[in-house]
Kinemage of the C-alpha trace (Angstrom):
@kinemage 1
@onewidth
@group {chain A} dominant
@subgroup {mainchain}
@vectorlist {calphas} color= white
{ca unk a 1} P -27.532 86.758 57.084
{ca unk a 2} L -26.326 82.844 55.625
{ca unk a 3} L -27.505 79.440 54.980
{ca unk a 4} L -26.006 76.234 56.981
{ca unk a 5} L -26.394 72.930 56.468
{ca unk a 6} L -24.512 70.008 58.277
{ca unk a 7} L -23.927 66.939 56.817
{ca unk a 8} L -23.217 63.537 59.248
{ca unk a 9} L -20.234 61.076 58.558
{ca unk a 10} L -21.630 57.836 58.737
{ca unk a 11} L -19.287 54.237 59.776
{ca unk a 12} L -17.161 53.194 57.675
{ca unk a 13} L -16.383 56.305 55.625
{ca unk a 14} L -13.945 58.888 56.099
{ca unk a 15} L -14.281 62.456 54.698
{ca unk a 16} L -11.540 65.026 53.526
{ca unk a 17} L -11.989 68.699 52.748
{ca unk a 18} L -9.007 70.412 50.975
{ca unk a 19} L -10.620 73.788 48.689
{ca unk a 20} L -14.480 72.410 48.420
{ca unk a 21} L -12.560 69.070 47.014
{ca unk a 22} L -14.335 66.829 49.161
{ca unk a 23} L -12.996 62.701 48.923
{ca unk a 24} L -14.867 60.188 50.720
{ca unk a 25} L -12.978 56.603 51.576
{ca unk a 26} L -14.795 53.297 52.304
{ca unk a 27} L -14.947 49.545 51.942
{ca unk a 28} L -15.814 49.615 48.636
{ca unk a 29} L -13.522 52.554 47.238
{ca unk a 30} L -13.087 56.277 46.768
{ca unk a 31} L -15.279 59.280 45.578
{ca unk a 32} L -13.683 62.314 44.819
{ca unk a 33} L -16.148 65.185 43.916
{ca unk a 34} L -15.117 68.899 43.133
{ca unk a 35} L -17.712 71.952 44.165
{ca unk a 36} L -15.403 74.711 42.688
{ca unk a 37} L -17.982 76.110 40.712
{ca unk a 38} L -20.076 76.882 43.416
{ca unk a 39} L -19.391 79.852 45.963
{ca unk a 40} L -20.222 77.732 49.541
{ca unk a 41} L -17.757 77.001 52.270
{ca unk a 42} L -17.236 73.423 52.704
{ca unk a 43} L -15.423 72.315 56.261
{ca unk a 44} L -14.799 69.342 58.721
{ca unk a 45} L -16.473 70.545 62.455
{ca unk a 46} L -16.841 68.548 65.594
{ca unk a 47} L -20.446 68.468 66.341
{ca unk a 48} L -20.618 70.251 69.854
{ca unk a 49} L -24.157 67.699 70.723
{ca unk a 50} L -22.716 64.653 69.798
{ca unk a 51} L -19.086 65.224 69.963
{ca unk a 52} L -18.983 63.744 66.411
{ca unk a 53} L -17.170 65.052 62.948
{ca unk a 54} L -19.806 66.390 60.679
{ca unk a 55} L -19.072 67.999 57.491
{ca unk a 56} L -20.703 72.029 57.038
{ca unk a 57} L -21.769 74.140 53.818
{ca unk a 58} L -22.048 77.586 54.418
{ca unk a 59} L -23.371 80.339 51.860
{ca unk a 60} L -23.153 83.757 53.163
{ca unk a 61} L -25.775 86.648 51.339
{ca unk a 62} L -27.070 84.368 48.935
{ca unk a 63} L -29.902 84.904 46.449
{ca unk a 64} L -32.845 82.209 46.997
{ca unk a 65} L -31.037 80.137 43.954
{ca unk a 66} L -27.719 80.175 45.561
{ca unk a 67} L -28.769 78.934 48.655
{ca unk a 68} L -30.003 75.947 47.185
{ca unk a 69} L -27.060 74.744 46.429
{ca unk a 70} L -26.190 74.419 49.989
{ca unk a 71} L -28.739 71.208 50.183
{ca unk a 72} L -27.402 69.904 47.203
{ca unk a 73} L -24.060 69.952 48.265
{ca unk a 74} L -24.872 68.015 51.360
{ca unk a 75} L -26.812 65.630 49.350
{ca unk a 76} L -24.213 64.869 46.941
{ca unk a 77} L -21.508 64.444 50.056
{ca unk a 78} L -23.972 61.975 51.760
{ca unk a 79} L -24.604 60.096 48.610
{ca unk a 80} L -20.331 59.420 48.562
{ca unk a 81} L -20.768 58.292 51.436
{ca unk a 82} L -23.302 55.395 50.933
{ca unk a 83} L -21.827 54.652 47.492
{ca unk a 84} L -18.284 53.549 49.111
{ca unk a 85} L -19.859 51.867 52.415
{ca unk a 86} L -22.560 50.023 50.558
{ca unk a 87} L -22.930 50.853 46.828
{ca unk a 88} L -26.320 51.421 44.463
{ca unk a 89} L -28.004 48.952 42.005
{ca unk a 90} L -30.353 49.974 39.368
{ca unk a 91} L -32.592 46.533 37.472
{ca unk a 92} L -33.779 47.034 34.160
{ca unk a 93} L -36.314 44.661 32.438
{ca unk a 94} L -36.253 43.903 28.652
{ca unk a 95} L -39.468 44.519 27.235
{ca unk a 96} L -40.667 43.235 24.186
{ca unk a 97} L -43.739 41.982 21.765
{ca unk a 98} L -42.316 40.161 18.994
{ca unk a 99} L -38.533 40.219 18.691
{ca unk a 100} L -36.646 39.483 21.754
{ca unk a 101} L -34.092 41.537 22.522
{ca unk a 102} L -30.453 39.402 23.070
{ca unk a 103} L -27.956 41.802 25.794
{ca unk a 104} L -24.132 40.344 25.704
{ca unk a 105} L -22.487 42.316 28.681
{ca unk a 106} L -18.072 42.332 27.917
{ca unk a 107} L -15.613 43.597 29.632
{ca unk a 108} L -13.603 46.114 27.657
{ca unk a 109} L -9.867 47.796 27.411
{ca unk a 110} L -8.800 45.283 29.856
{ca unk a 111} L -11.061 45.825 32.988
{ca unk a 112} L -11.602 43.684 35.234
{ca unk a 113} L -15.717 44.273 35.741
{ca unk a 114} L -17.880 43.967 32.876
{ca unk a 115} L -18.288 47.870 31.671
{ca unk a 116} L -20.492 47.187 28.092
{ca unk a 117} L -23.620 46.176 26.890
{ca unk a 118} L -24.024 45.349 23.483
{ca unk a 119} L -28.116 44.886 22.426
{ca unk a 120} L -28.934 43.242 19.398
{ca unk a 121} L -32.239 42.332 17.542
{ca unk a 122} L -33.951 45.776 18.880
{ca unk a 123} L -37.562 45.694 16.628
{ca unk a 124} L -35.921 43.092 14.614
{ca unk a 125} L -33.227 44.906 13.645
{ca unk a 126} L -29.939 44.239 12.133
{ca unk a 127} L -27.732 46.612 13.983
{ca unk a 128} L -25.675 46.608 17.543
{ca unk a 129} L -26.226 48.860 19.887
{ca unk a 130} L -23.293 49.197 21.430
{ca unk a 131} L -23.059 51.433 25.258
{ca unk a 132} L -19.822 51.986 27.568
{ca unk a 133} L -20.937 52.165 31.381
{ca unk a 134} L -19.891 55.339 33.170
{ca unk a 135} L -16.253 54.545 35.055
{ca unk a 136} L -16.752 52.482 37.955
{ca unk a 137} L -20.087 51.152 36.770
{ca unk a 138} L -20.842 47.129 36.347
{ca unk a 139} L -23.506 45.799 33.892
{ca unk a 140} L -24.606 41.848 34.576
{ca unk a 141} L -27.203 39.469 33.828
{ca unk a 142} L -29.288 38.418 36.392
{ca unk a 143} L -31.313 35.130 37.373
{ca unk a 144} L -34.410 37.123 35.927
{ca unk a 145} L -35.301 36.449 32.787
{ca unk a 146} L -34.601 39.617 30.977
{ca unk a 147} L -33.776 41.868 33.273
{ca unk a 148} L -30.098 43.265 33.663
{ca unk a 149} L -28.901 45.418 36.691
{ca unk a 150} L -25.856 48.503 36.954
{ca unk a 151} L -23.749 48.488 40.213
{ca unk a 152} L -21.327 50.794 41.399
{ca unk a 153} L -20.377 53.122 43.978
{ca unk a 154} L -21.629 56.486 42.333
{ca unk a 155} L -24.745 57.299 42.288
{ca unk a 156} L -24.790 59.672 39.255
{ca unk a 157} L -22.451 57.040 36.964
{ca unk a 158} L -24.762 54.228 37.516
{ca unk a 159} L -27.927 56.498 37.350
{ca unk a 160} L -26.000 58.316 33.878
{ca unk a 161} L -25.437 54.797 32.569
{ca unk a 162} L -28.948 53.485 33.379
{ca unk a 163} L -30.087 56.827 31.346
{ca unk a 164} L -27.811 56.018 28.006
{ca unk a 165} L -29.561 52.708 28.221
{ca unk a 166} L -33.013 53.616 27.674
{ca unk a 167} L -32.495 56.538 25.588
{ca unk a 168} L -30.406 54.253 23.321
{ca unk a 169} L -33.394 51.484 23.048
{ca unk a 170} L -35.960 54.349 22.238
{ca unk a 171} L -38.361 53.674 19.745
{ca unk a 172} L -38.116 56.324 16.671
{ca unk a 173} L -40.335 57.127 14.340
{ca unk a 174} L -43.379 55.071 15.517
{ca unk a 175} L -46.273 55.765 18.080
{ca unk a 176} L -44.513 55.427 21.004
{ca unk a 177} L -48.005 54.679 22.278
{ca unk a 178} L -48.033 50.998 20.579
{ca unk a 179} L -44.289 50.018 20.224
{ca unk a 180} L -43.646 49.729 23.704
{ca unk a 181} L -40.170 48.153 23.234
{ca unk a 182} L -37.103 48.822 24.912
{ca unk a 183} L -35.191 48.710 28.167
{ca unk a 184} L -36.565 50.172 31.053
{ca unk a 185} L -35.508 50.657 34.888
{ca unk a 186} L -37.463 48.308 36.859
{ca unk a 187} L -36.063 49.329 40.193
{ca unk a 188} L -33.180 51.293 42.453
{ca unk a 189} L -31.901 50.002 45.600
{ca unk a 190} L -28.699 50.032 48.192
{ca unk a 191} L -26.904 46.617 47.683
{ca unk a 192} L -25.835 46.501 51.315
């Protein structure tokens, strides 16, 4: 009694598996993910029908909850492959009624990419909100008015950075139906 799921290796990505640590390499960089916390088997195999290599995730004698991990691992691996070959991009809108929100994207600690955002004049406050992006995530202004974009290889890192920005600019101690100011996710896309 086992549950098995296969994940194709897409063109332009190379996947290595060693002791449930999956390393994916592509033209945009390298991503490494550790699945040792899950009791699943992860290995590389040649598909009999197509002749291409694929990743097999297998779970023996699992409960319903444990069997759900099989598909999750496959989804993580396919997202890593898309990330290192194409990349992920989120766009966020600056929404305000009266006080215009000022955003400054900058480089921190000798980084080559802009990996910190500073938010000023949010709801007219004098305080400056500074948020460091997750590792490998770049934040920058777009050509559109009141819009920023976040790009990176790891879907998880880019999504976490977006949620950190959105939670920082959440209205506190006011009626959120009336005070709609903030920075909100407007779109998510694959770059190439």
